Backbone as a ProteinNet text record, in pm:
[ID]
protein_1_A
[PRIMARY]
MQNYLSTTRKLVNLLTHDAQASESTMNRRITMPFCVNPVNRTLVALCSCLLIECLSFSALSYGQSPDPAEQTDSLVKKPELVPLLHDYDEAIVAAEKLDRPILVVLGAEWCGPCKQLEKELEQPSSEVLFRKWIVVKIDIDEEAALAREWQVSAVPAFRILGMDQEVAASNEGYGGLKKLQTWLEENFDSANPKAQRILREDKPIDSNRIVELINMLRDKRPSCRKLVMERLSKNKAISAGPVIETLAAGNLSQKLGALEILEKWSAPIAGLDPWEPDTISAERLDLLSIWLSGEGRSLSAEQD
[TERTIARY]
3282.9	3300.8	3408.6	3487.2	3610.6	3593.9	3490.8	3451.4	3383.5	3296.5	3220.5	3318.9	3429.1	3510.5	3582.2	3592.3	3680.2	3571.6	3445.1	3377.5	3342.5	3356.1	3338.2	3448.3	3574.9	3699.7	3688.2	3643.2	3649.8	3547.7	3415.4	3338.6	3365.6	3477.6	3503	3594	3680.3	3761	3729.6	3597.9	3530.7	3458.8	3402.4	3324.6	3404.5	3537.7	3623.4	3661.6	3727.7	3743.8	3638.8	3515.7	3428.5	3387.7	3391.1	3352.8	3475.7	3553.8	3716.9	3638.6	3609.8	3608.3	3475.9	3375.1	3258.1	3276.5	3352.6	3390.6	3465.2	3536.1	3607.2	3527.6	3427.2	3360	3257.6	3217.3	3117.1	3187.9	3296.7	3383.2	3419	3402.5	3387	3280.2	3145.1	3024.4	2993.1	3067.6	3037.5	2915.8	2820.3	2694.1	2774.6	2706.8	2779.2	2635.1	2621.9	2543.8	2510.5	2395.6	2373.2	2486.9	2491.7	2601.4	2721.4	2774.2	2891.1	2927.2	2844.1	2828.8	2903.6	2982.2	3027	2965.8	2858.9	2786.2	2663.6	2632.2	2532.4	2588.7	2751.2	2801.6	2801.2	2834	2843.9	2736.7	2610.3	2463.9	2458.8	2483.9	2498.9	2586.4	2687.5	2802.8	2750.4	2707.8	2657.6	2538.7	2450.4	2324.4	2336.9	2462.2	2486.9	2536	2660.5	2727.8	2650.1	2523.6	2428.7	2352.2	2285.6	2248.9	2328.7	2457.1	2516.8	2537.1	2562.9	2559.2	2438.4	2328.4	2207.3	2154.8	2202.9	2195.4	2306.1	2413.7	2531.5	2467.6	2419.4	2379.2	2238.2	2143.5	2024	2078.1	2176.7	2232.8	2296.5	2391	2474.8	2339.3	2281.9	2166.7	2091.2	2013.1	1909.2	1974.9	2098.9	2122.5	2078.1	2049.9	1995.3	1844.2	1734.9	1614.7	1545	1458.6	1415.7	1355.7	1338	1320.8	1113.3	1092.5	932.2	867.1	928.8	880.1	859	958.3	958	855.9	840.7	746.1	598.3	587.3	466.1	407.4	529.9	521.5	489.8	525	479.2	344.5	333.4	151.3	38.2	104.7	17.2	0.3	-125.9	-145	-151.2	-101.2	-69.7	-192.5	-230.9	-379.7	-349.6	-462.3	-418.8	-379	-274.1	-227.9	-295.1	-376	-436.8	-312.9	-303.9	-270.3	-302.6	-208.6	-246.3	-396.5	-500.5	-627.4	-593.4	-693.3	-678.7	-835.9	-931.7	-1076.4	-1134.8	-1214.8	-1273.1	-1348.8	-1459.3	-1539.3	-1518.6	-1402.5	-1335.1	-1283.7	-1204.4	-1161.2	-1277.4	-1385.5	-1465.7	-1500.1	-1578.6	-1589.3	-1478.1	-1349	-1238.4	-1249.7	-1282.8	-1253.3	-1360.9	-1468.2	-1600.9	-1585.5	-1521.5	-1492.7	-1361.9	-1284.8	-1209.6	-1186.3	-1279.3	-1264.1	-1154.2	-1116.8	-975.5	-1008	-956.2	-956.6	-868	-925.2	-875	-782.3	-677.5	-571.8	-601.2	-656.3	-655.5	-538.3	-458.7	-349	-392.4	-378.8	-428.6	-290.4	-300.9	-160.3	-205.1	-122.1	-117.7	-19.5	-29	68.8	204.7	175.3	278.5	327.9	340.9	352.5	489.4	581.3	713.8	763.4	692.7	707.2	572	501.9	364.3	420	553.7	582.5	716.1	756.7	885.6	779.3	684.1	602.2	547.8	507.1	478.6	582.7	727.4	781.5	834.7	850.5	858.5	761.1	654.8	520.4	533.9	643.8	666.5	756.5	825.8	928.6	903.5	946.4	905.5	862.3	956.9	935.7	788.7	718.6	555.9	486.4	526.8	399.5	290.7	361.6	280.4	190.5	197.3	101.6	3.3	-9.9	-99.3	-170.3	-119.6	-187.7	-281.3	-226.8	-355.5	-428.6	-420	-470.7	-527.2	-623	-709.7	-652.7	-528.5	-473.9	-522.8	-571.1	-623.4	-587.7	-532.8	-440.3	-570.3	-576.6	-695.9	-578.5	-649.3	-575.4	-652.6	-628.6	-683.5	-744.3	-708.5	-730.3	-816.8	-842.5	-959.1	-1090.1	-1021.4	-1136.2	-1141.3	-1193	-1183.3	-1295.5	-1393.1	-1471.1	-1463.7	-1378.4	-1332.8	-1241.3	-1178.3	-1033	-1095.9	-1221.2	-1273.5	-1361.9	-1407.7	-1482.9	-1380	-1274.2	-1164.1	-1037.3	-1076.7	-1034.8	-855.5	-829.6	-684.2	-647.4	-519.4	-456.6	-291.6	-249.4	-117.9	-149.6	-19.5	-19.1	118.7	154.4	40.4	5	-131.7	-229.6	-248.7	-285.4	-364.6	-481.2	-574.3	-674.1	-734.7	-744.3	-737.6	-909.4	-973.6	-1154.7	-1163.1	-1238.8	-1299.9	-1421.6	-1534.3	-1657.6	-1730	-1815	-1892.6	-1811	-1689.8	-1598.7	-1571.9	-1597.8	-1575.4	-1418	-1369	-1226.7	-1179.8	-1097.7	-1045.4	-926.4	-824.6	-726.5	-694.8	-602.2	-560.5	-405.9	-337.6	-204.5	-128.5	-64.9	-59.5	130.9	149.5	301.9	341.9	471.2	565.4	674.1	715.2	853.4	912.8	853	917.8	810.3	868.8	782	765.4	888.7	875.8	812.8	780.9	728.6	584.2	536.4	395.4	373.8	422	384.2	373.5	495.3	439.4	295.8	275.4	132.7	20.2	49.5	-65.7	-45.9	8.2	22.9	-58.3	-17.5	-65.6	-203.5	-262.7	-419.1	-493.7	-421.6	-504.3	-623.2	-622.5	-705.4	-863.2	-815.2	-947.6	-1020.4	-959.8	-1025.2	-1058.1	-1015.9	-1040.4	-1146.9	-1237.1	-1394.6	-1419.8	-1332.1	-1365.6	-1363.2	-1283.3	-1303.5	-1435.5	-1490.4	-1593.4	-1724.3	-1697.6	-1833.3	-1885.9	-1755.5	-1741	-1812.2	-1764.2	-1834.3	-1968.7	-2027.7	-2154.8	-2252.6	-2213.6	-2277.6	-2387.2	-2508.8	-2577.7	-2599.6	-2560.4	-2536	-2476.7	-2530	-2425.6	-2278.3	-2214.4	-2074.6	-2037.2	-1931.3	-1872.7	-1716.2	-1655.9	-1526.2	-1413.4	-1460.9	-1334.3	-1373.7	-1480.7	-1536	-1466.4	-1516	-1397.5	-1254.2	-1199.3	-1058.4	-1023.2	-1132.1	-1098.2	-1134.6	-1208.5	-1287.3	-1177.9	-1120.2	-1042.2	-885.1	-849.5	-752.1	-782.1	-884	-926.9	-936.6	-901.2	-933.6	-739.1	-675.1	-541.3	-556.6	-684.4	-701.5	-755.9	-695.3	-671.9	-768.3	-865.8	-987.5	-1091.5	-1148.6	-1257.3	-1388.1	-1431.1	-1514.9	-1547.8	-1369.6	-1390.2	-1376.9	-1286.9	-1278.1	-1440.1	-1544.7	-1658.3	-1730.3	-1749.3	-1797.7	-1782.3	-1646.6	-1577.5	-1626.5	-1590.8	-1628.1	-1813.2	-1876.9	-2000.4	-2026.6	-1987.5	-2016.4	-1956.5	-1850.1	-1820.6	-1890.3	-1920.1	-1977.4	-2147.7	-2220	-2337.4	-2320.9	-2237.3	-2204.1	-2101	-2146.4	-2070.4	-2030.9	-2153.3	-2150.9	-2021.7	-1957	-1869	-1744.1	-1758.3	-1656	-1591.3	-1638.1	-1606.4	-1436.2	-1449.3	-1317.7	-1173.6	-1217	-1092	-1079.9	-1196.1	-1147.3	-1079.4	-1086.8	-1004.3	-838.8	-841.9	-719.5	-617	-739.5	-681.1	-624.7	-681.5	-644	-511.1	-486.2	-343.3	-240.1	-263.7	-183.8	-150.7	-233.7	-304.5	-178.4	-158.3	-95.5	-186.3	-113.7	-171.7	-310.5	-336.4	-475.8	-562.1	-504.3	-626.4	-663.4	-569.7	-581.2	-667.3	-676.1	-763.7	-898.9	-926.9	-1040.3	-1104	-1023.4	-1036	-1129.1	-1045.8	-1080.8	-1233.8	-1244.2	-1340.4	-1495.7	-1463.1	-1566.6	-1594	-1493.6	-1540.9	-1583.7	-1573.6	-1629.8	-1776.9	-1811.1	-1966.4	-2025	-1962	-1996.3	-1998.5	-1938	-1943.9	-1849	-1755.3	-1630.8	-1564.9	-1484.5	-1394.1	-1314.4	-1288.1	-1175.9	-1088.6	-1133.5	-1090.8	-921.3	-884.9	-743.2	-637.5	-718.4	-607.4	-581.1	-479.7	-452.2	-355.1	-410.4	-309.6	-186.1	-187.8	-81	40.5	-1.2	106.4	74.8	174.4	124.7	133.4	223.7	209.6	72.9	0.7	-140.8	-226.7	-205.6	-273.7	-195.3	-179.3	-87	-193.7	-131.5	-176.2	-324.1	-314.7	-394.1	-510	-495.9	-599.7	-658.3	-600.6	-669.4	-708.9	-686.5	-761.1	-901.9	-882	-992	-1102.6	-1062.9	-1171.8	-1221.5	-1128.9	-1157.9	-1263.9	-1246.9	-1355.6	-1491.8	-1489.7	-1601.4	-1665	-1552.8	-1630.6	-1694.3	-1652.8	-1723.8	-1860.7	-1877.1	-1990.9	-2096.8	-2047.3	-2133.5	-2167.5	-2088.8	-2129.8	-2253.2	-2219.4	-2364.7	-2481.4	-2478.2	-2591.3	-2670.3	-2564.3	-2618	-2679.8	-2615.8	-2681.5	-2819.4	-2834.1	-2933.1	-3069.2	-3003.5	-3124.4	-3153.1	-3070.9	-3109.5	-3231.1	-3204.5	-3299.7	-3413.8
-3049.4	-3173.3	-3213.6	-3128.6	-3164.1	-3200	-3100.7	-3133.6	-3292.7	-3266.7	-3429.4	-3556.1	-3555.8	-3661.5	-3653.6	-3557	-3566.1	-3627.9	-3603.3	-3646.7	-3799.9	-3824	-3989.5	-4093.1	-3960.5	-4098.7	-4101.3	-4030.5	-4027.7	-4108.6	-4104.8	-4195	-4341.5	-4367.4	-4507	-4579.2	-4467.1	-4478.1	-4542.8	-4457.3	-4469.8	-4624.8	-4619.7	-4755.1	-4896.5	-4866	-5008.1	-5003.9	-4901	-4903.2	-4956	-4911.4	-4952.2	-5086.9	-5140.7	-5260.3	-5379.1	-5315.3	-5436.1	-5419.8	-5258.7	-5294.9	-5391.6	-5366.7	-5451.5	-5611.8	-5654.5	-5771.9	-5818	-5731.2	-5781.8	-5786	-5669.4	-5679.3	-5795.7	-5834.8	-5932.5	-6068.3	-6058.3	-6194.4	-6202.5	-6104	-6117.7	-6092.1	-6078.4	-6088.6	-6034.2	-5920.7	-5750.2	-5715.5	-5674	-5584.9	-5422.6	-5371.4	-5230.6	-5137.4	-4993.7	-4897.4	-4871.5	-4821.7	-4784.5	-4690.6	-4561.4	-4495.6	-4554	-4652	-4678.8	-4804.5	-4877.4	-5009.6	-4930.8	-5017.7	-4966.9	-4962.5	-5070.6	-5069.2	-4953	-4895.2	-4825.5	-4685.6	-4674.2	-4532.8	-4557	-4657.7	-4632.7	-4574.7	-4621.7	-4592.3	-4445.2	-4407.8	-4212.3	-4167.1	-4215.2	-4157.7	-4092.5	-4229.2	-4252.1	-4127.3	-4128.1	-4044	-3899.3	-3872.6	-3758.3	-3668.1	-3750.4	-3737.5	-3711.9	-3823.5	-3791.6	-3667.3	-3646.2	-3529.6	-3392.2	-3382.7	-3286.8	-3266.3	-3377.7	-3349.6	-3306.2	-3365.4	-3298.4	-3143.8	-3113.5	-2971	-2882.4	-2921.7	-2883.9	-2877	-2976.4	-2977.5	-2877.5	-2884.9	-2785.9	-2657.2	-2580.7	-2486.8	-2456.8	-2544.8	-2520	-2501.3	-2593.8	-2606.8	-2479.4	-2457.7	-2354.1	-2201.3	-2187.3	-2082.1	-2007.7	-1873.3	-1808.2	-1808	-1758.1	-1768.8	-1672.7	-1723.4	-1619.2	-1500.5	-1379	-1261	-1275.6	-1236.8	-1260.5	-1171.6	-1028.6	-951	-995.6	-1056.3	-1129.8	-1201.2	-1316.9	-1411.6	-1334.8	-1232	-1169	-1101.8	-1034.9	-986.6	-1096.8	-1207.9	-1315.6	-1375.9	-1330.2	-1403.4	-1293.6	-1183.5	-1063.6	-1055.4	-1049.3	-1042.2	-915.7	-894.6	-749.5	-721.9	-584.6	-511	-534	-581	-601.8	-476.4	-526.4	-415.5	-410	-258	-204.1	-105.1	-214.5	-102.3	15.5	133.7	215.4	197.8	300.2	260.1	383.7	378.7	495.9	521.7	450	480.1	527.4	622.1	692.6	609.4	607.6	448.7	387.4	315.8	183.8	221	321	382.8	364.4	443.1	453.3	323.4	196.2	83.6	27.9	5.2	-1.5	21.6	148.9	248	175	157.9	92.4	-32.8	-112.9	-243.5	-273.9	-179.6	-210.5	-99	-6.8	90.3	157	214.2	300.5	426.8	550.1	665.3	686.1	769.7	785.9	873.3	821.9	963.8	999	1080.5	1130.9	1206.4	1139.2	1245	1246.3	1405.8	1490.4	1523.2	1461.3	1499.5	1506.3	1509.6	1507.8	1460.3	1424.5	1330	1435.3	1573.4	1654.1	1711.3	1659.8	1706.9	1624	1691.5	1598.6	1569.2	1671.8	1577.1	1484.2	1501.8	1406.3	1274.3	1247.6	1139.7	1073	1178.8	1121	1072.6	1112.6	1041.9	929.8	908.4	761	678.8	694.9	600.9	561.7	704.9	669.8	567.2	590.4	489.7	356.9	301.1	181.9	119.4	218.4	168.2	86.1	-26	-90.6	11.4	128.3	182.4	262.6	235.4	306.5	181.8	78.7	-33.6	-17.7	57.7	102	195.8	258.1	363.6	268.6	185.6	116.5	8.3	-14.3	-66.3	-16.2	105.4	195.6	291	309.4	384.5	386.2	388.5	387.2	462.6	484.2	547.5	562.4	654.5	679.6	800.5	778.5	866.1	902.5	1051.4	1122.5	1209.9	1201	1308.7	1415.2	1544.5	1656.9	1680.5	1658.8	1674.4	1566.6	1449.4	1346.8	1390.6	1442.4	1451.1	1588.6	1683.4	1813.4	1850.8	1806.8	1843.4	1804.6	1704.8	1661.3	1772.4	1801	1919.8	2041.2	2084.5	2222.1	2191.3	2100.6	2041.2	2059.8	2005.7	2017.5	2123.7	2253.2	2360.9	2312.1	2234.9	2249.9	2350.7	2404.8	2511.3	2450.9	2339.5	2311.6	2167	2119.5	1964.3	1887.8	1821	1728.5	1795	1763.9	1799.2	1658.2	1675	1574.6	1623.3	1531.6	1532.9	1420.5	1425.8	1327.3	1338.6	1212.3	1201.7	1120.6	1151.7	1051.7	1028.2	992.1	950.9	1007.6	965.1	1044.5	1117.4	1066.1	1143.2	1303.3	1356	1456.1	1487.3	1612.4	1644.4	1655.2	1619.8	1611.2	1697.7	1671.1	1759.5	1810	1905.1	1906.9	1949.3	1936.3	1970.2	1982.2	2056.8	2132.8	2086	2060.8	2017.5	1891.6	1889.8	1750.4	1773.4	1737.1	1759	1610.9	1505.1	1381.8	1283.9	1176.5	1057.8	1079.3	1096.4	1080.9	1211.4	1320.9	1471.3	1414.7	1359.3	1303.9	1248.6	1119.2	1032.8	1094.6	1172.7	1293.5	1316.6	1414.9	1496.2	1367.2	1284.2	1158.9	1082	1073.3	1048.1	1138.5	1286.5	1398.5	1418.6	1390.6	1389.2	1269.1	1172.1	1029.4	1019.8	1054.5	1048	1136.6	1229.4	1327.8	1284.1	1145.4	1124.4	956.9	920.5	764.4	765	653.6	643.5	575.5	497	421.4	529.6	659.5	804.3	858.5	859.5	953.6	879.3	748.1	684.9	710.1	672.6	711.4	864.5	924	1063.6	1099.7	983.6	1009.3	908	822.8	716.6	776.9	679.7	763.3	652.4	550.5	442.3	539.8	450	499.6	434	532.3	492.5	448.2	368.8	277	311.7	244.8	302.2	328.6	206	194	272.1	323.7	452.5	570.3	592.3	730.3	731.9	646.2	640.9	680.7	607.2	644.6	820.7	868.6	985.4	1079.4	1057.7	1152.3	1141.7	1053.1	1020.9	1123	1130.8	1192.8	1362	1400.8	1525.2	1595.2	1523.1	1547.9	1633.7	1579.1	1616.4	1785.3	1877.5	2010.5	2102	2019.9	2063.9	2130.7	2212.8	2256	2162.2	2134.8	2056.4	1920.4	1840.7	1715.7	1747.5	1847.4	1849.3	1898	1982.5	1992.3	1874.4	1794.3	1687	1588.2	1581.4	1489.2	1544.6	1678.6	1727.4	1716.8	1724.8	1741.2	1591.3	1492.4	1306.6	1294	1350.2	1331.1	1408.4	1543.8	1624.4	1560	1484.9	1453	1306.5	1248.5	1149.1	1163.6	1258	1290.1	1194.2	1114.8	1012.9	927.7	883.7	799.2	855.3	995.3	1040	1141.7	1171.6	1297.6	1256.9	1119.5	1096.9	1076.7	1025.4	1014.2	1202.5	1254.9	1380.5	1493.7	1451	1503.7	1450.6	1313.4	1257.4	1337	1349.3	1368.7	1551.7	1619.4	1750.5	1752.3	1625.2	1627.2	1561.6	1503.4	1407.2	1420.8	1488.2	1462.6	1569.5	1582.5	1650	1785.2	1907.8	2037.2	2049.6	1998.4	1979.6	1925.9	1809.7	1702.9	1827.4	1843.6	1948.1	2063.9	2103.2	2226.8	2159.1	2040.9	2008.4	1971	1914.7	1904.9	1966.7	2079.2	2197.5	2260.6	2287.9	2340.1	2268	2096	2016.6	2036	2040.6	2080.6	2208.8	2291.5	2453.9	2403.9	2348.5	2340.8	2282.8	2149.3	2085.3	2182.8	2304.7	2415.3	2355.5	2276.7	2236.3	2376.5	2341.1	2456	2475.6	2514.1	2501.9	2658.4	2773.6	2884.1	2868.8	2992	2980.3	2874.2	2777.6	2639.9	2667.2	2659.1	2697.4	2596.7	2516.5	2464.2	2469.6	2611.2	2665.2	2728.5	2715.1	2739.1	2579	2496.6	2368.3	2370.5	2455.6	2499.6	2518.9	2566.4	2596.6	2451.6	2382	2240.2	2138.9	2199.4	2116.9	2019.2	1941.7	1806.3	1882.5	1978.9	2039.7	2070.4	2147.8	2128.1	2031.4	1919.9	1800.5	1739.6	1744.7	1707.3	1756.7	1873.6	1988.2	1957.9	1895	1841.6	1690.6	1621.6	1494	1492.4	1597.4	1637.5	1662.5	1748.4	1785.8	1686.9	1607.5	1458.7	1377.3	1362.8	1265.4	1338.1	1451.2	1527.6	1483.6	1516.1	1501.4	1365.2	1276.9	1129.4	1107	1137.8	1164.4	1222.2	1311.6	1382.2	1310.7	1245.7	1171.8	1046.8	979.1	861.3	912.3	1037.8	1065.2	1100.7	1160.8	1177.6	1029.5	934.6	829	781.8	760.8	697	780
7.7	-50.5	15.3	77.2	117.4	285.3	364	484.8	483.4	360.8	362	401.1	303.8	313.4	431.7	498.9	634.1	726.7	724.8	813.2	784	654.3	647.9	683	642	723	838.8	937.8	1063.1	1117.8	1052.5	1060.3	1025.9	974.7	926.5	1051.2	1061.9	1167.3	1289.1	1324	1442.3	1450.3	1335	1283.6	1350	1268.8	1296.7	1416	1505.6	1639.5	1758.4	1700.7	1808.9	1755	1605.2	1605.4	1702.6	1682.6	1740.2	1889.1	1953	2091.8	2128	2036.1	2035.9	2047.1	1962	1934.1	2084.7	2134.4	2235.8	2377.9	2373.4	2479.6	2493	2380.3	2400.2	2402.3	2354.4	2405.3	2568.3	2630.5	2749.8	2819.7	2773.5	2801.8	2900	2904.8	3006	2992.5	3091.3	3064	3055.8	2955.6	2976.1	2958.5	3044.3	3034.8	2854.6	2821.9	2695.4	2643.5	2728.6	2664.9	2665.8	2705.6	2698.7	2613.9	2579.5	2502.6	2356.1	2333.1	2228.1	2080.4	2094.5	1927.2	1951.5	2068.4	2073.4	2074.8	2121.6	2084.6	1939.6	1868	1708.8	1658.9	1727.9	1622.5	1692	1776.1	1847.3	1747.2	1721.5	1613.3	1508.9	1435.3	1282.9	1271.6	1367.4	1362.5	1394.6	1448.1	1480.3	1351.4	1258.2	1144.6	1028.9	1040.7	921	948.9	1078	1131.7	1039.8	1110.2	1054.7	921.2	853	694.6	611.6	687.7	608.7	654.1	764.2	780.9	689.8	669.8	618.2	466.9	387.3	262.9	267	344.8	334.2	335.1	391.3	416.4	236.3	197.5	70.9	-21.1	-13.4	-138.1	-146.5	-58.7	-30.9	11.9	43.3	92.1	229.9	176.2	313.2	307.5	422.5	415.6	293.3	209.7	162.5	221.9	176.6	223.4	254.9	397	375.4	273.6	290.3	185.1	43.2	24.9	-138.6	-115.3	-1.7	-21.5	-31.2	42	28.8	-100.6	-144.1	-313.7	-393.7	-393.8	-490.4	-462.3	-353.3	-343.5	-381.4	-385.6	-388.7	-553.9	-586.2	-730	-791.9	-890.5	-958.3	-1008.8	-977.5	-1096.1	-1240.4	-1310.8	-1440.9	-1542.9	-1601.3	-1683.7	-1836.2	-1808.9	-1951.2	-2043.4	-2156.6	-2260.2	-2307	-2363.2	-2412.2	-2499.8	-2471.8	-2569.8	-2655.1	-2752.4	-2856.8	-2891.3	-2815.2	-2830	-2694.8	-2695.4	-2578.2	-2490.9	-2595.9	-2544.8	-2438.2	-2486.5	-2496.2	-2356.3	-2342	-2222.1	-2113.5	-2134.8	-2009.4	-1962.6	-2059.8	-2036.1	-1939.9	-1969.4	-1926.4	-1771	-1768.4	-1621.7	-1562.3	-1599.8	-1511.1	-1454.6	-1542.6	-1539.3	-1394.6	-1421.1	-1312.2	-1226.5	-1201.7	-1090.7	-1094.7	-1215.6	-1209.5	-1250.9	-1244.8	-1282.9	-1467.7	-1534.5	-1646.3	-1693	-1770.8	-1787.1	-1940.1	-2001.5	-2134.4	-2172	-2274.3	-2322.2	-2485.1	-2491.7	-2607.6	-2677.9	-2815.7	-2886.4	-3026.3	-3111.9	-3251.4	-3308.8	-3479.1	-3543	-3547.4	-3565.7	-3615.7	-3469.2	-3345.2	-3198.2	-3170.1	-3181.3	-3143.6	-2986.8	-2881.9	-2776.1	-2752.2	-2831	-2841.9	-2874	-2972	-3011.3	-2902.1	-2851	-2717.6	-2622	-2551	-2480.5	-2495.8	-2610.6	-2644.2	-2678.2	-2687.8	-2680.4	-2534.2	-2444.7	-2308.1	-2242.9	-2278.4	-2253.3	-2272	-2364.5	-2439.7	-2327.9	-2238.6	-2165.6	-2020.6	-1972.5	-1870.5	-1737	-1702.8	-1607.7	-1629.3	-1709.1	-1720.4	-1689.9	-1665.3	-1677.1	-1543.6	-1439.5	-1284.6	-1331	-1434.3	-1485.7	-1525.2	-1643.8	-1671.6	-1596.4	-1509.6	-1361.8	-1264.5	-1282.6	-1178	-1274.3	-1375.8	-1486.2	-1623.6	-1636.9	-1775.9	-1847.3	-1954	-2028.6	-2200.9	-2209.2	-2361.6	-2432.9	-2573	-2631.7	-2729.3	-2740.6	-2851.5	-2928.4	-3033.8	-3164.4	-3156.1	-3110	-3126.3	-3260.9	-3363.3	-3487.8	-3556.7	-3482	-3550.2	-3404.9	-3287.9	-3225.9	-3141.9	-3258.4	-3221.3	-3138	-3145.8	-3010.4	-2880.3	-2851	-2739.3	-2674.8	-2799.7	-2741.1	-2699	-2766.5	-2731.6	-2587.1	-2587.1	-2459	-2348.8	-2343.3	-2266.4	-2265.1	-2356.1	-2355.6	-2355.6	-2474.8	-2504.5	-2581.5	-2495.8	-2556.2	-2607	-2567.4	-2599.2	-2590.1	-2696.6	-2677.6	-2638.9	-2563.1	-2554.8	-2412.1	-2401.1	-2286.6	-2212.9	-2052.9	-1974.5	-1912.6	-1926.2	-1836.6	-1763.5	-1629.4	-1572.7	-1514.3	-1549	-1534.8	-1444.3	-1341.7	-1233.7	-1261.4	-1165.6	-1177.5	-1290	-1359.2	-1465.8	-1553.1	-1533.4	-1649.7	-1640.1	-1516.8	-1469.5	-1460.4	-1538.5	-1527.3	-1372.2	-1320.3	-1200.5	-1187.8	-1304.6	-1255.7	-1447.9	-1465	-1598.5	-1569.6	-1723.9	-1746.2	-1880	-1898.8	-2040.3	-2041.2	-2162.5	-2164	-2118.7	-2152.9	-2102.7	-2070.2	-1943.2	-1882	-1842.4	-1924.3	-1887.5	-1791.4	-1791.7	-1764.6	-1631.5	-1540.6	-1384.9	-1332.2	-1405.4	-1368.5	-1394.4	-1530.1	-1537.8	-1432.7	-1376.9	-1255.2	-1132.4	-1100.2	-988.9	-958.7	-1096.4	-1093.2	-1101.7	-1125	-1141.5	-1002.1	-931.6	-762.5	-718.4	-697	-672.1	-678.9	-796.7	-817.6	-844	-809	-791	-705.3	-599.4	-511.2	-555.4	-604.6	-660.4	-785.3	-827.8	-935.3	-912.2	-801.8	-762	-749.3	-813.3	-818.9	-695.4	-599.2	-512.1	-397.3	-422.8	-328.7	-308.3	-477.2	-504.5	-413.4	-461.5	-391.9	-276.5	-189.6	-66.2	-26.6	-91.5	-50.7	-93.1	-191	-230.4	-153.8	-132.5	-55.6	35.2	73.7	174.3	273.2	261.6	381.8	497.3	659.5	775.1	752.4	792.9	791.8	938.8	917.2	1037.1	1050.5	1145	1170.5	1070.9	964.2	853.5	749.9	726.2	642	722.6	858.9	916.5	878.5	867.3	888	706.5	617.7	483.5	443	534.1	488	581	720.1	725.8	649	595.5	478	347.3	352.1	240.8	248.4	382	400.5	393.4	322.4	273.5	139.3	35.7	-53.9	-57.2	-125.4	-115.2	-212.1	-263.5	-373.2	-284.4	-247.8	-170.5	-188.6	-311.1	-328.7	-241.4	-257.1	-217.3	-53	12.4	142	205.3	122	177.7	179	96.6	127.1	198.9	232.3	347.3	489.3	478	635.2	657.4	559.6	561	632.8	545.3	607.7	746.2	764.6	920.9	1028	1007.1	1072.9	1136.1	1022.3	1026.9	1110.9	1166.1	1218.3	1344.6	1428.5	1543	1613.4	1670	1778.8	1740.1	1621.1	1544.6	1531	1483.7	1440.6	1507.1	1628.9	1707	1751.8	1835.6	1843.2	1768.9	1674	1541.6	1474.2	1473.8	1456.7	1500	1687.9	1765.1	1783.8	1737.9	1715.9	1566.1	1487.1	1352.4	1400.5	1463.2	1507.5	1561.9	1660.7	1748	1654	1539.1	1485.7	1315.2	1287.7	1139	1051.4	956.1	865.2	873.1	830.1	842.5	760.4	635	570.5	617	721	787.2	904.2	994.5	1093.2	1102.7	953.7	941.9	907.6	828.6	846.9	960.9	1030	1192.1	1269.4	1253.9	1327.5	1269.8	1143.1	1076.4	1157.2	1147	1213.7	1323.2	1423	1552.1	1566	1502.7	1498.9	1499.2	1372.2	1363.6	1478.2	1558.9	1675.8	1796.8	1782.9	1900.4	2017.3	1956.5	2037.9	2112.8	2241	2263.7	2186.6	2093.3	2017.4	1995.7	2093.7	2107	2126.9	2018.3	2050.3	1962.3	1903.8	1862.3	1693.5	1649.3	1508.7	1448.6	1391.8	1330.5	1255.8	1214.2	1184.1	1275.8	1426.6	1521.7	1610	1567.6	1663.3	1789.8	1834.8	2004.1	2068.5	1990	2038.5	2078.9	1988	1995.7	2118.9	2222.6	2341.5	2420.7	2507.8	2560.3	2647	2723.8	2795.4	2716.8	2591.5	2519.1	2487	2473.9	2382.7	2483.9	2595.2	2746.2	2751.3	2703.3	2724.8	2628.6	2504.1	2422.6	2438.6	2510.5	2562.7	2642.3	2744.5	2870.3	2766	2667.6	2591.5	2533.4	2470.8	2416.4	2507.4	2614.8	2726.3	2746	2778.1	2804.5	2703.3	2557	2425.7	2452.6	2471.3	2423.7	2545.7	2662.4	2776.3	2729.9	2658	2635.8	2491	2379.9	2287.6	2309.9	2429.7	2493.4	2560.2	2647.1	2699.6	2576.3	2465.3	2352.6	2295.7	2299.9	2255.4	2310.3	2448.4	2529.3	2535.9
[MASK]
++++++++++++++++++++++++++++++++++++++++++++++++++++++++++++++++++++++++++++++++++++++++++++++++++++++++++++++++++++++++++++++++++++++++++++++++++++++++++++++++++++++++++++++++++++++++++++++++++++++++++++++++++++++++++++++++++++++++++++++++++++++++++++++++++++++++++++++++++++++++++++++++++++++++++++++++

């Protein structure tokens, strides 16, 4: 406000001085250039002051520019929050509708840790869990058949269910919400319905699907890794290049999977060992690239 008043006073003084100069100039009827003419100079000064004040007002009113990340977050729609369910059949319907894995929480009324867990699940920090999973609580005394089917030995117990309600991971006992969330993250891909469909689909794979399959080589479950490697190995023409790149830059689990696939293709992998990174040298990768070029020509000849 003080700056605004100071600028206003300067503007008034300038207008007064230029008005007098303008009157004197007009009386003498002297023609002057645009930038020298007092009237025009007054207009230029007025416009400049108004522009400065507008910019200052904008800066004060709105402060710093919004963070692009915050703008992006505000535009991204959050996944639907599904509250804790108490009916197993209802959980199956919700999982199929929202394409999510199921977390079964098995407990009992007489279980102290179960009550602690239930209180923690009511905290705001657990919201992300209900946006990613379908969580259903089952009382082992009321659903004894399910408890026997899932071989519950202690409560609270947790079962992660994937497609067709197959048990993908199990855990017994409760060590706090943070520990539970860590366990869930570690096992999410093993029960993710989308990932399971990718493994089971029969249609030809494209480059995007190749990337998804290679990412799934991070899964340490033998059954999952076997399906992934089978799909990649059957699509040699499109997957060979990415498989070699994975051998060079993937994590240990991915590199081991890539090596198995290359072995099925009879690639020159003698001496390569993901457990010893130095064996996967630039020279060996160049040799694989040369092999791949030859394989590409062979495949083209076969197709012709």
